[in-house]
C-alpha positions as CSV (number, residue, x, y, z in Angstrom):
1,X,-113.7,-88.5,-171.0
2,X,-112.6,-91.5,-173.2
3,X,-110.0,-94.3,-173.4
4,X,-108.6,-95.4,-176.7
5,X,-109.8,-99.1,-177.2
6,X,-108.3,-99.7,-180.6
7,X,-109.1,-99.8,-184.3
8,X,-111.8,-100.6,-186.8
9,X,-112.1,-100.7,-190.4
10,X,-115.2,-98.6,-190.4
11,X,-116.5,-95.8,-188.3
12,X,-119.3,-97.9,-187.0
13,X,-117.3,-101.2,-186.9
14,X,-116.1,-103.4,-184.1
15,X,-112.4,-103.3,-182.9
16,X,-110.3,-105.2,-185.3
17,X,-106.8,-104.3,-184.0
18,X,-105.5,-103.3,-180.7
19,X,-103.2,-100.4,-180.2
20,X,-99.5,-101.1,-181.3
21,X,-100.7,-104.2,-182.9
22,X,-98.6,-105.7,-185.8
23,X,-100.7,-105.9,-189.0
24,X,-100.0,-107.6,-192.4
25,X,-101.6,-107.3,-195.8
26,X,-104.3,-104.9,-195.2
27,X,-104.4,-104.0,-198.7
28,X,-103.4,-105.9,-202.0
29,X,-103.5,-103.0,-204.4
30,X,-100.1,-101.1,-205.2
31,X,-100.1,-97.7,-203.4
32,X,-103.7,-98.6,-201.8
33,X,-104.8,-96.5,-198.8
34,X,-106.4,-98.1,-196.0
35,X,-108.4,-96.0,-193.3
36,X,-108.5,-97.3,-189.7
37,X,-111.0,-95.4,-187.4
38,X,-110.0,-95.0,-183.6
39,X,-112.6,-96.7,-181.3
40,X,-113.1,-94.9,-177.9
41,X,-114.5,-96.3,-174.7
42,X,-116.1,-93.7,-172.3
43,X,-114.5,-93.7,-168.9
44,X,-116.4,-94.3,-165.5
45,X,-116.0,-92.1,-162.5
46,X,-117.5,-92.2,-159.1
47,X,-119.4,-89.5,-157.2
48,X,-119.5,-90.1,-153.4
49,X,-121.5,-88.0,-150.9
50,X,-120.1,-86.2,-147.8
51,X,-122.8,-85.3,-145.2
52,X,-120.9,-82.1,-144.3
53,X,-121.5,-81.9,-140.5
54,X,-124.4,-84.4,-140.9
55,X,-125.8,-85.9,-137.5
56,X,-127.1,-89.1,-138.9
57,X,-127.8,-91.1,-142.2
58,X,-125.6,-91.8,-145.1
59,X,-125.8,-91.6,-148.9
60,X,-124.6,-94.5,-151.4
61,X,-122.1,-93.4,-154.1
62,X,-122.9,-93.7,-157.6
63,X,-120.9,-94.7,-160.7
64,X,-121.2,-92.7,-163.9
65,X,-120.2,-92.9,-167.4
66,X,-118.8,-90.1,-169.3
67,X,-121.1,-88.3,-171.7
68,X,-124.2,-90.2,-170.2
69,X,-126.6,-88.5,-167.9
70,X,-126.1,-89.8,-164.3
71,X,-128.9,-89.4,-161.4
72,X,-127.4,-88.4,-158.1
73,X,-128.3,-90.5,-155.3
74,X,-131.3,-89.2,-153.2
75,X,-129.9,-87.6,-149.8
76,X,-130.1,-90.0,-146.8
77,X,-128.0,-87.6,-144.4
78,X,-129.8,-85.6,-141.8
79,X,-128.6,-82.8,-139.3
80,X,-130.4,-81.8,-136.3
81,X,-132.0,-78.6,-136.8
82,X,-131.4,-78.2,-140.4
83,X,-132.9,-78.8,-143.8
84,X,-131.1,-80.4,-146.5
85,X,-130.4,-77.8,-149.4
86,X,-128.7,-79.7,-152.0
87,X,-125.3,-80.7,-153.0
88,X,-122.1,-78.8,-153.7
89,X,-118.7,-79.5,-155.2
90,X,-117.2,-77.4,-152.0
91,X,-118.0,-77.9,-148.4
92,X,-118.2,-74.3,-148.0
93,X,-121.1,-74.3,-150.7
94,X,-119.5,-71.8,-152.8
95,X,-118.7,-74.4,-155.6
96,X,-121.2,-75.7,-158.3
97,X,-124.5,-76.5,-156.7
98,X,-126.7,-79.5,-157.7
99,X,-130.3,-80.5,-156.4
100,X,-131.3,-83.6,-154.7
101,X,-131.6,-86.5,-157.2
102,X,-130.4,-84.1,-160.1
103,X,-129.3,-85.7,-163.4
104,X,-125.8,-84.5,-164.1
105,X,-123.2,-85.2,-166.8
106,X,-119.6,-85.4,-167.0
107,X,-118.5,-84.3,-163.6
108,X,-114.9,-85.7,-164.3
109,X,-113.1,-86.9,-167.4
110,X,-110.5,-88.8,-165.6
111,X,-111.0,-92.5,-165.6
112,X,-111.8,-94.2,-161.9
113,X,-111.8,-90.5,-160.4
114,X,-113.9,-89.9,-157.4
115,X,-115.8,-86.5,-157.2
116,X,-117.0,-85.7,-153.9
117,X,-120.3,-83.7,-153.3
118,X,-120.9,-82.0,-150.2
119,X,-124.4,-81.6,-148.5
120,X,-125.5,-78.1,-148.0
121,X,-127.8,-77.4,-144.8
122,X,-130.0,-74.5,-144.2
123,X,-130.6,-73.7,-140.6
124,X,-134.3,-74.2,-139.4
125,X,-136.5,-71.2,-138.0
126,X,-138.8,-71.8,-135.2
127,X,-141.2,-69.5,-133.5
128,X,-141.4,-69.2,-129.6
129,X,-145.0,-68.5,-128.5
130,X,-145.6,-66.8,-124.9
131,X,-148.2,-67.6,-122.9
132,X,-149.3,-65.5,-119.9
133,X,-150.1,-68.6,-117.9
134,X,-153.0,-67.3,-115.9
135,X,-152.0,-63.4,-116.5
136,X,-154.6,-60.8,-115.8
137,X,-153.3,-58.4,-118.6
138,X,-150.9,-57.6,-121.3
139,X,-149.1,-59.7,-123.9
140,X,-145.7,-60.6,-125.3
141,X,-145.1,-60.9,-129.1
142,X,-144.0,-64.1,-130.5
143,X,-140.3,-64.4,-131.6
144,X,-138.7,-66.2,-134.5
145,X,-135.4,-67.7,-134.0
146,X,-132.7,-69.6,-136.1
147,X,-131.3,-73.0,-134.9
148,X,-127.8,-73.0,-133.6
149,X,-128.1,-69.0,-133.1
150,X,-128.6,-67.2,-130.0
151,X,-131.9,-65.8,-129.8
152,X,-132.9,-63.1,-127.0
153,X,-136.3,-63.4,-125.5
154,X,-138.2,-60.2,-125.4
155,X,-139.3,-58.7,-122.2
156,X,-142.4,-60.0,-120.4
157,X,-145.4,-58.0,-121.4
158,X,-147.9,-60.0,-119.1
159,X,-149.0,-58.9,-115.9
160,X,-150.6,-60.9,-113.1
161,X,-152.5,-59.0,-110.1
162,X,-150.5,-60.0,-106.8
163,X,-147.5,-61.6,-108.7
164,X,-144.1,-60.7,-110.0
165,X,-142.7,-62.3,-112.9
166,X,-140.3,-65.0,-112.5
167,X,-139.3,-66.0,-115.8
168,X,-140.2,-68.4,-118.7
169,X,-140.7,-72.0,-118.8
170,X,-141.6,-74.8,-121.2
171,X,-144.3,-76.1,-119.0
172,X,-147.1,-74.2,-117.4
173,X,-146.4,-76.1,-114.2
174,X,-142.7,-74.6,-114.1
175,X,-141.3,-78.0,-114.0
176,X,-139.9,-77.7,-117.6
177,X,-136.9,-75.9,-118.7
């Protein structure tokens, strides 16, 4: 997670010598020992975000520094019929998961690396309510369905004297779907 930046004369000192620098007269004592301290610079890496089947929006990449907390960009993707459920290191959702806008640390130790996080999506559920539309008796229970999955409608339980049930429609006039 770090790159070598040079040498300093104290642990907290500034860099005085670059790597492989030529030095002279570091000690005037015969047999003197001079300790030089390695100075390190934390690497930076980029986290980019993949909508993973999104139908709209975008999410801006974020640059992070090793050993420092980094806040993930708030999700900007949308997917029709789905709710955003966080980020994952694998598009299948079977990697490491992170919450939206989570604080993360050290997702890579390679300088200039790009880490991709994939949106996780949960299919929305919805309820279909059935209206007898002038029926004279009976009822039909509501049905809960999941977006993008087939959902079998229940048998009609309503009755209307003098009429035969012809099917369901999204409008009471019969001019919808």
